[in-house]
N, C-alpha and C positions, 0 to 999 in steps of 0.2 A: 504494500500500500504506500509506503514511504517513497519507493522508487517511482511509482506512478505520479505522485504529487511533485516530486523532483523534476520529472520529465515535463509535466504541465507548466511548472514554474519556468523552466528553461525555455519552452516553446513560447510562453507569454512574454518573457523578456526579449527574446529574439524578435517576436512580432512588434513589440513596443519600440525596439531599437529601429527596425525597418520602417515603422510608421513615422517616427520622429526624424529619421535620417534626411529626408528631403528638406526639412526645416533647418536642421542643425548643420548640415554640410555647407550650405552657402554662408552661414554665420561663422563657422570655423574658418573657412577660406578667407572671408573678409577680415576676420580678426588677425589671421596670420599675415595677410598682406599689409594691414595697418602697422602691425608690430615690425615687420620687415622693413617697410619704408621708414619708420621712425628710427630703427637701428642704423640704417644707412645714413640718415640725416645726422644723427648723433655722431657717427663715425667721421662724417665729413667735417662737422663743427670742431671735433677734437683735433683732427688733423690740421685744420686751418689755424686753430689756436696754438698748436705746437709749432707750426711754421712761424707764426707771429712772434712767439716767445723766442724762437731761435734767432730771428732777425734782430729782436731787441737785445739779446745777449751778444750777438756779433757786433752790433753797433756800440754797445757798452764797452766791450773789450777793445774795439778799435779806438774809441774815444780815450779810454784809459791808457792805451799804449801811446797815443799821441801826446798826452799830458806827461807821461813818464819820459818819453824821448826828449821833450822840451826841457825837462827839469833835471837832466843828468848832470852830475858834478864830476868833473875830471879830477880824480883823487891824486894822480901822479903830478899833475900841474900844481895843485894846491900844496902838496908836500914839498915840491921842489922850491916853491916860493918861500916856504917857511925856512928851509935849510939855507937858502941863499942869504936870507936876512941875518942869520946868526953868524 
């Protein structure tokens, strides 16, 4: 008797699944498309932000390198002046 009930429940679940499938399948496809498009958009935004950060970092290092190059002190020249005065 339990086996017969189990078979009827399985048949009922399969029928319910097949009856709901035409409604659920388009919803699932739409949800997957929306999530996929959103993930591609987020990936594009992250990539663009990373490129902007890289440009900013490169600009910062180029600017700091120019400042450093302009303010270099020639130590040998300074030391030779001190020794010449003594």
